[in-house]
C-alpha positions as CSV (number, residue, x, y, z in Angstrom):
1,M,-15.2,-11.2,14.5
2,T,-12.1,-9.6,13.7
3,L,-13.7,-6.3,12.7
4,K,-16.0,-6.3,15.8
5,L,-13.1,-6.5,18.0
6,V,-11.1,-3.8,16.4
7,I,-14.2,-1.5,16.8
8,L,-14.3,-2.5,20.5
9,Y,-10.7,-1.9,20.9
10,K,-10.9,1.7,19.5
11,E,-13.8,2.3,21.9
12,R,-12.1,1.2,24.9
13,I,-9.0,3.2,24.2
14,I,-11.1,6.5,24.3
15,R,-12.3,5.3,27.9
16,G,-8.6,4.9,28.7
17,I,-8.9,1.0,29.8
18,A,-7.1,-0.5,26.9
19,H,-5.3,-3.0,29.4
20,I,-8.6,-4.6,30.2
21,L,-9.6,-4.9,26.6
22,I,-6.4,-6.6,25.5
23,E,-7.5,-9.5,27.8
24,I,-10.9,-9.4,26.4
25,C,-9.6,-9.9,22.9
26,V,-7.6,-12.7,23.8
27,L,-10.4,-14.6,25.3
28,Q,-12.8,-13.9,22.4
29,S,-10.6,-14.6,19.5
30,N,-7.3,-15.8,20.7
31,K,-5.6,-13.0,18.7
32,L,-4.0,-10.3,20.5
33,L,-5.0,-6.8,18.8
34,V,-2.1,-4.7,19.7
35,E,0.4,-2.4,18.2
36,Q,4.0,-3.7,18.0
37,G,7.0,-1.8,16.5
38,C,10.4,-0.4,16.9
39,G,11.3,2.5,19.5
40,D,10.5,3.5,23.1
41,S,6.7,4.4,22.7
42,P,3.9,3.5,20.4
43,K,3.6,5.5,17.0
44,E,0.0,4.8,15.9
45,V,-2.0,4.9,19.1
46,K,-1.5,7.4,22.0
47,D,-2.6,7.4,25.4
48,I,-2.4,3.8,25.8
49,Q,-0.4,1.5,28.0
50,Y,2.9,0.2,26.7
51,A,5.8,-1.8,27.6
52,V,9.5,-1.6,26.2
53,C,12.2,-4.1,26.0
54,D,15.8,-4.3,24.5
55,K,16.3,-7.9,23.3
56,P,15.5,-9.2,19.7
57,L,11.8,-10.0,19.2
58,C,11.1,-9.5,22.9
59,N,7.9,-7.3,22.5
60,T,5.3,-10.2,23.1
61,K,2.2,-10.8,24.9
62,E,4.0,-12.5,27.6
63,L,6.1,-9.4,28.2
64,F,3.0,-7.2,28.6
65,D,1.2,-9.8,30.9
66,K,4.0,-9.6,33.2
67,T,4.8,-5.8,33.1
68,L,4.0,-3.7,36.2
69,F,1.8,-0.5,36.1
70,C,1.5,2.0,38.9
71,F,-0.4,4.9,39.8
72,I,1.6,8.2,39.3
73,K,1.3,11.5,41.0
74,D,4.3,13.8,40.6
75,S,2.5,17.2,41.1
76,Q,0.5,18.7,43.9
77,K,-1.5,20.5,41.3
78,E,-2.9,17.3,39.5
79,K,-4.8,14.2,40.8
80,Y,-3.1,10.7,40.6
81,K,-3.5,8.8,37.4
82,K,-2.7,5.5,35.8
83,A,0.8,5.5,34.4
84,L,1.1,4.5,30.6
85,K,4.7,3.2,30.7
86,Q,5.8,0.1,32.7
87,C,7.5,0.1,35.9
88,D,10.8,-1.9,36.1
89,K,11.2,-1.3,39.9
90,E,8.3,-1.1,42.4
91,C,5.2,0.9,42.8
92,F,5.5,3.5,45.7
93,V,3.1,5.7,47.7
94,F,5.0,8.3,49.9
95,R,3.8,11.2,52.2
96,D,6.2,13.9,53.0
97,A,6.6,16.0,56.0
98,N,4.3,18.6,54.6
99,G,1.6,16.1,54.2
100,H,1.9,16.0,50.4
101,L,1.3,12.7,48.6
102,W,3.4,11.2,45.9
103,K,3.0,8.1,43.6
104,G,5.2,6.7,41.0
105,C,7.8,3.9,40.2
106,D,10.6,3.8,42.6
107,S,11.7,2.4,46.0
108,C,11.4,3.6,49.6
109,K,15.1,3.5,50.3
110,G,15.8,5.9,53.3
111,K,12.3,6.8,54.0
112,D,10.3,5.9,57.0
113,I,7.9,3.0,56.7
114,K,5.2,4.8,57.9
115,D,5.4,7.5,55.4
116,C,6.4,5.1,52.4
117,Y,5.1,1.8,51.0
118,V,6.2,-0.2,48.1
119,C,4.4,-3.2,46.2
120,K,4.5,-5.2,43.0
121,T,1.0,-5.6,41.8
122,D,-0.7,-3.4,39.3
123,Y,-2.0,-0.1,40.9
124,C,-1.3,-1.2,44.5
125,N,0.3,2.1,45.6
126,E,-2.9,3.6,47.2
127,E,-2.8,6.2,49.8
128,K,-4.5,4.1,52.4
129,H,-1.2,2.0,52.8
130,V,0.7,5.0,54.4
131,Y,0.1,7.1,57.6
132,K,-1.9,10.2,57.5
133,Q,-1.4,13.3,59.7
134,C,-3.8,14.8,62.1
135,L,-3.4,18.3,63.4
136,D,-1.8,18.3,67.0
137,G,-1.9,21.1,69.5
138,I,-4.0,23.9,70.5
139,Y,-5.3,26.2,68.1
140,D,-7.5,29.3,67.6
141,Y,-10.8,28.3,65.9
142,S,-10.0,30.6,63.0
143,Y,-6.4,29.2,62.4
144,H,-5.5,28.8,58.7
145,G,-1.7,28.4,58.8
146,T,0.2,26.4,56.3
147,N,2.7,24.5,58.5
148,P,0.5,23.3,61.5
149,K,2.1,20.9,64.1
150,T,1.1,17.3,63.3
151,C,1.0,13.7,64.5
152,K,0.8,10.5,62.6
153,N,-1.8,7.7,62.5
154,K,-2.6,4.8,60.6
155,Y,-4.9,6.0,57.6
156,K,-8.1,4.5,59.0
157,D,-7.7,5.6,62.5
158,Y,-9.0,8.6,64.2
159,C,-8.2,12.3,64.7
160,Y,-9.9,14.4,67.3
161,S,-11.0,18.1,68.0
162,E,-11.9,19.3,71.2
163,I,-13.7,22.6,72.1
164,I,-11.9,24.0,75.1
165,E,-12.4,27.5,76.9
166,N,-11.3,30.7,75.2
167,N,-12.7,29.7,71.9
168,K,-9.8,27.3,71.5
169,V,-9.6,24.0,69.8
170,K,-7.6,21.2,71.0
171,K,-6.4,18.6,68.3
172,G,-4.5,15.4,68.0
173,C,-4.3,11.8,67.1
174,G,-6.8,9.1,68.3
175,K,-10.2,9.4,70.1
176,C,-11.4,11.3,73.0
177,S,-14.4,10.9,75.2
178,N,-15.1,14.3,76.4
179,T,-18.5,15.7,75.6
180,T,-17.1,18.7,73.8
181,C,-14.9,16.4,71.5
182,V,-15.5,15.1,68.1
183,T,-13.5,12.5,66.1
184,C,-13.0,11.7,62.4
185,S,-11.5,9.0,60.2
186,N,-12.2,10.2,56.6
187,G,-8.8,11.0,55.4
188,H,-5.6,13.0,55.7
189,R,-6.0,15.9,58.4
190,C,-9.6,15.2,58.7
191,N,-9.6,17.4,61.9
192,D,-8.2,20.5,60.0
193,K,-11.6,22.3,59.9
194,L,-14.7,22.3,61.9
195,D,-18.3,23.2,60.7
196,F,-19.2,24.4,64.2
197,R,-17.8,26.7,66.9
198,T,-18.8,25.3,70.2
199,F,-21.3,22.9,72.1
200,C,-24.3,24.1,74.1
201,M,-27.0,22.3,76.2
202,T,-30.5,21.8,74.9
203,K,-33.5,20.1,76.0
204,N,-32.7,17.4,73.5
205,G,-28.9,17.0,74.6
206,N,-25.7,18.8,73.7
207,K,-25.7,20.3,70.3
208,K,-23.1,21.6,67.8
209,C,-23.5,25.3,67.4
210,K,-22.1,27.9,64.8
211,E,-22.3,30.7,67.3
212,D,-19.6,31.5,70.0
213,W,-22.2,31.8,72.9
214,C,-24.8,29.5,74.7
215,Y,-27.8,30.9,76.5
216,I,-30.3,29.9,79.1
217,A,-33.7,31.5,79.8
218,P,-36.6,30.5,82.2
219,L,-39.8,29.9,80.5
220,D,-41.7,30.3,83.7
221,E,-41.0,33.1,86.1
222,R,-41.2,31.0,89.0
223,E,-38.2,28.9,87.9
224,K,-35.9,31.9,87.7
225,G,-34.8,31.7,91.3
226,K,-34.1,28.1,91.1
227,I,-32.0,28.4,87.8
228,Q,-30.1,31.2,89.6
229,N,-29.4,29.0,92.7
230,K,-28.2,26.2,90.4
231,L,-25.7,28.6,88.7
232,E,-24.3,30.0,91.8
233,A,-23.9,26.6,93.4
234,S,-22.2,25.5,90.3
235,S,-19.9,28.5,90.3
236,K,-18.9,28.0,93.9
237,R,-17.9,24.2,93.2
238,S,-15.7,25.4,90.4
239,M,-13.7,28.1,92.3
240,P,-10.3,27.2,93.5
241,R,-9.9,26.7,97.4
């Protein structure tokens, strides 16, 4: 039984989930297969979660069971990952003014509660707990700036983009009901880009189009006059008085 557990333990370490395996070993054999020793990190096995303490004979199973682990993300070039070392404070997730997300072990002291969240259970510092940003204001369709104006919204709430005249896009937080407006709720700054340029009417209803223009053409020459009259009437109604 012991040999079987040791093999399983090494296999699980490669997969990066040794914490789960420790619980499995305890359940199966009542013997905790871990590395214990002196110093501030494991010597025999790398890339495995660990806890440290500073009292005589303190490195027990009970210490590990009550140890807090967090997600960490301290660089915008890398994705978040599970921390190997214990957290002696709280887990936090924080979105800064530029929209960048940070995770680790610390507090939210001095930060807006909309932007920063703390918790005390393993890997509780998820992005969903802080507000996201939506682009806010009127932009050219081709805008690719690095510091757009933004507004804040709860992570699962909506951002919108509305096509307006002169190939402009109005953006903001929340929903909109206009026929040339679309909403999204799939993450931070989800209204940053659009996969279409305007809306046009078709026989099947309004359609998202990747072109800048809409067209109309009579299929029957006898309908041409009717179409022209409708367009002229519509134009007169829209003229300022």
